[in-house]
N, C-alpha and C positions, 0 to 999 in steps of 0.2 A: 702618853694619853692620845691614842690614835683617834682619827675622825672617821665616823661611820656615815655613809651616805644612804639615805632611805628614799625610795620613790613613793610619792603620795598616791595612795590607792583607796583610801577610805575617807568618809566624811570627818572622822575624828582627826586624821592626819591633815586634811585640808584646813580644818579649823586651826590646828597648830601652825600651819604654814602662814595663815593670815595673821594670827595673834603674835607671831614672832616680831613683826614690825612694831606693834604697839609696845612690846616688852623692851626691845632694843632702844627705842627712843623715849622711854618713859622719863619724864622730867625735863626733856629737851624743850626749851621755850620756842623753838622755831619750827619744829615738826608739826605737821597738820595730819591727823589720822584720817584715813578713808573710813567710810561707814562699813562695818563688818559685812553686812548683808549685800552691799553693792559689790564688794570684792569677791565674795563667794559666787554671786550671780555671774560675774565676769569670768571666773575661772572654771565654773562648772560647764561641762560639755553639753549638758541637756538644757542649758539656759541661755547660752551666749550664741547668737546667730552667726558669729564669725566662724564657728566650727563647721559651717557649710564649706569653707575653703581653707581652714587652718587645722593643724594638728599640734598637740602640745603635751608635755609632761612636766611635772613639778617634783623637786627634790629638796629634802631636808638634810642638813648636816647635824650630826649628833656627836657630842663628846661627854662621856660619863652620864649617858642617858638624858642629857640636856641639849635642847636645840640651840645651836650656835650659828646657824646660817640657813639660807634658803635661796633657791633660784628656779625660775620657770624657763623652759626652752620651747620655742614656738617655731613652726614653719608656716609661713603665710604663702600658700601656693599661688594665689592670684598675684601677689607682689612679685614673686620670683618670675612668673610668666610675663608680667608687664615690663619689669626692669631687666629681664634676661639675666637673672642671677640664680645661684644655688646657695642662698643664704639662710641660715637659721638665726633666730632672734633670741636674746636673753632678756628677761624682764623680771619684775618683782624680786630683785636681787638685794639681799641684805646679809651682812655678816659681821662678826666681831673682828677686831683688828688683829688677825692672826693668819700668818702666811699658810700654815697647814690647812686651815679651814677654807680659805679662799682657793687654794690650789685644788683641793678635793672637789669643791663645788664646780669650778670651771673645767676641770678635767672631765668630770661627769657630763657636763653640758656639751663640751666639745666632742666627746666620744659619741654621745647621742646623735649629734648632728652628722658626724662622719658616717655613722652606721646607716643613715638615711640618704646618703649621697650628697650631702652639702659640702661646700668647699670654703665657706666663709661664715664667720659669726659676727653679728651686729647687735648693738644695744647700748643702754637699756631701751627697748621698744616693747610695745604691747601687740595685741592682735591687730589693732587699727590705729590710725592717727588720733582717735578720740580716747585712747588709753594714755595714761601718763607715760612720757618718754623723755629721755635725756638725763644723764647723771649730772648733778650739780657740781660745778668746778669753781664757781665764784658766787659769793653771797651766802656763805654758811651762817652768817650772823643776821640774816634777814628772815622775817616771817614768811613761811611758805603759803601756798594757796591750795584750794581743794583740787585743782586740776593738774598739779605738778608734783614731782618727786622731791623729797628731801633726803639727803644722805650726809654722812659725816665726811670731813675733809680727807680722811685716810682712804676713802674709796678710790678716787682717781689715781692715787699713788699705787695701789695694788693693780689697777688696770695697766698702768705703764710697766710695772714689774713683770706682768704676764705677757707682755708683747703686744698689747692692744694699742692702736693709734687712733687719732682723731679721724672721724668720718665727716661729721658736720657739727656745728654749734648753733644753738639757739640763744638769743639774748632777750632780756626782759627789762621793761621800764616801769618806774613809778612816776606817774604824771600828776601834776596839780591841776585841779579844775579852776579855770580862770574866773574872774569876777563877772565878766560879761562875755557874750558870744563874740566870736571873731567877725569883724566887718567883712574880711575877705571871704570867709566861709559862707556867710549870708549872701553876699553878692554873687559868688560863683554858683551857689545853689540855685538862685533865681535864674541865672543864665542857662544852666544845665537843664532845668525843668522845661524852659521854653524851647531850647534848641532841640532836645530829643523827645519832647512830649512825655515827660516822666512825671510821676506824682507819688506822694506818700500814701501808704495804706494805714487806715485807722481801724483797729478791731476793738470790739466792745468787751470781749472776754477772752480768757485763755482758751476756752473751748472753741470759740470761733477761730482764733489764731491757729490752733492745731488742725481744725477741720479744713479750713480754706487754704492755709499756707504751709502747714507742717511738712508735707512731702516736698513741696516746692523749695523750702529752705534747704533741706538736705540734698536734694538733687542739684541745687545751685552750688552747694559745697563740693559735690562730686565734680562739677564742671570747672569751677574756678580753682580748685586745689589740685587738679589732675597732674600737674607737672612738678609739684612739690616733693621733696625728699621722701621716698618710700611710700607715697600715698597710693591707696587702692580704693576705688569707688565703693561706697556702701551699697549693699544689696537692699532690696525692698524690705526684706525681713528685718535687717539691721535698722533701716530708716524707721520702721514702725516701732522698734524697741526704743530708739533715741527720742522719738516724739513723746512717748509715754514717760520716759525718764527725765527729760529736761523741761519741756514746755509747760507742764502744770505749775512750775515754781517761778516762772519769770514775772517780773513786774512790767506791765505793758508800756510804761513810761521809759523803760530801759532798752526798748527794742525800736529799731528803725528799719522799715521795709519800704523799698522803692519798686514800683511797677511801671510798665510801659502802657501805652494807650489801650492794649488788649488785655490788661491785667496780668501780664506775665511778669514774674518776679525777676528783677535784674540786679538787685543789691539787697544785702541784709547786714545789719550790725546788731549784735546781741551782747548785753552786759548783764551782770547779776550782782546783787549785794555780796560783799565779801563774807564768806561763811567761815573764815579761818578761826576766829575766836570762838564761834559757836561749836565748831567741830572739835576744838581743843577741849571745851567743857563737856561735850558729849562723850569724849574718849572712845570714839569709834562705834558707839552703840546708840540705837534709838531708844532703848529701854534700859532702866526705868524712866530716866528723865532727859535723855538726849534729844528726844523729839521736841521738848519744850524749848531748848536752846536754839534749835534750828527754826522752829515756828516763830519765835521771838525775833530772830535775825531777819527772817524773810518778810514777815507781815505785821509785827507789832512795834518793834523799835529797831528798825534797820540801822546798820552801821553807816558811817559817812564815807566809807571806802567801797569802791566797786572793783570787781574783776571783769575785764573786758574779754569775754569768752571767744568771740569770733567775729570776723568781718569777711564778707565774700561779695565780689562784684563779677558779673558776667564778663567773660574775657573781652568781648567786643566793646564793652563800656569802660574797661580799665584805662587809666590815664586820660580820662575825659571829664574829670571833675565830679564824678558820681560819689566818690568817697567824701568830698566836701559836702555834698548834699546829705549823705547819711549822717555825717557828724554835726552838721549845722542843727539838725533836729535834736539829736541826742544831747549835744552840749547845752542847748537851751533848757532841756529838761533837767540835766545835771545841776545847772545853776539854780533853777527854780526850786529844786529839791534840797539845795544847800549842801550838796555833796562836796567833799574835800579833795579826794584824790582817786586815781584810777590805776589799777595794776594791769599792765598789758599781759596778754597771753604770750608764751614763748614765740619768738619770730626768728626764722632762719637768718643768720647774720648776712647771707649773700642775697636775701630777698630785698633788694634796694627799693623796689617799687612800693613794697609794704612799709618798710622802715621809714621812708620819706614822708609817709602820711602823719607821722608823729612830730614832724619838725617844728610845728608851731606851738607845741606844748612846752611848758616849763617842766623838764623831766630829768630823771636820774637813771642811767643804765646800771641797775643794782644787782642783777643776777646773770649768770651764764651757765648753760648746761650743754652736755656733749653726748653725742652718740659715737661710740667707739667701734672699731672693726678689727678683725684679725683673720688672716688666711689660715685655713685648717690643713 
């Protein structure tokens, strides 16, 4: 029973590409499905602003007219220029536990990369850092989040078999919300505000947040994340897309913005109610009833767990206590809202400056994910 690889070229094939993930993990209690429409918009070349500087193709693996695997292959030209590499990325990769299927998928992806002059394959990565990245290598029995990849334990075994090696690891923490705010954070926050003439921003609505600070948030991310693994600055078109995608759904109590005396944004922390259970119930679809589960989780009866989406501090203010200022405000709100725990976003294991910010939490390092690489 040979494996047939088919390039995705039609809307019907793209739908099959997206739906394969839902089918492969059906019934798995830890897998969190993405919303079908969001994935389609990310993969479509006429809808994702990243195609200003990226090229990509998608492939399906068939056996007996049944889809048994998928893989996306991407070249981010800006990333290659910035990091002086000739690397292709693989992402949105899923497959049954079958060597013939895996070999056919990766052989196709690697040949695609070679034909375009690339000499290295990296992944799982997306078009940008705001796409899910990193293959799960620890924490297969823990509930996933909306911003991360879930995969079966056999995935990394196949990567090793194919000659892929570790490039970087990200680690994640589950942290308990304390009963009261930390005296140290409150004290440091007061000192930092006086010393650097900083203040918190209060916005009255999501619309005001997006209008006054939306672009500033993502420009700050560009600046503060610039030296992180594989990062490429977001374009203005991408920034506009992310403002529309994320900011309409945030609870203002779960955001902390810090500005200087001239109202320039110097730090931001953004968290969101965990949508994991709601997305499981929605099964990847807004209709007919998926929208209700998401609406309920966001605005009617939010869960007691948060996902900490991002934190960014202007480089010249890093290691000066500004993170304590950000978190002093957020933590006070978490306590008032009677939230129970917070799931961190994946953090690079060698980003000691960021990891040290979680030291005061009662936490468990419960997941690890990996980007692999292979010379072509």
